[in-house]
N, C-alpha and C positions, 0 to 999 in steps of 0.2 A: 790081554794086552793092557799095558799101562799107558795112561794119558796124563801129562802134566799141564797145568794151567798156571802160569806165572803172571802176576799182575802187580801194578803199582796204582795206588789210588789216593786221592786227596779228599774227596767228598763221599767216598764209599760207593759211588755209582759204578765204577769199573769193577769193584769187588762183587756187586750185585749181579752184573752181567756175567762175570766169570763163574759165579755159583749157578746161574741159570744154564750156562753151557754145560757145566759139570752135571747138573741134574738131568739134562737131556741125554748126555752120554751114558749115564748110569742105567738107562732103560735096558741096555744089553748087559746080561750077566757076565759076559766075556770081557768087559772093559772095567778096569780099576782106575778111578780118576782121583787126582789130588789137586786142590786149589792151594796155591802158595803165594803169600805176599812176597815181593822182591826182597824184603828184609830177612826172610826166614825160609829159604829154599832148601828142601830136602834133596841133597845132591845124589844120594843113593837111588831114590825113587826117580829122579830126573834122568840119571844115567841109564836106568832100566826102561825108560819110556820109549814107545815107538813113535809118539807124536808129542809135540809141545806147542801150546798156544800161548801167546803173549797178549796181555791186556794193559793198556795205558791210556791216560788222558792225552788229548792232543792240544798242543800249544802252537798257534800260528802254523799249522800244517805239519808239525814235527811231534814225534813222541817224546815222552818225558826224559830228562837227563838221567834219572835214576835207572831207567831201562837201558839207555845207551851205555851208562857206566857198567852195569852188570854184564851186558853183552860183550863189551870190549875187554873186561877183566876175567871172564869165566868161560873162555873157549878152550 
């Protein structure tokens, strides 16, 4: 099973959390995980994924505009 983790980060904290989640998922040999910054998403891997996680900083209770833009233009 493939699992995609797509994230946007400013201070690298969201990236660190995404990598921790990926490391936890890799405990199972049946799961192939790929962490991808929002600027460099592997669309083929994403399309083959059974689950997708999104990571983003939070600004005033909202997720980043970079994630919003990606979600609105890549569906």
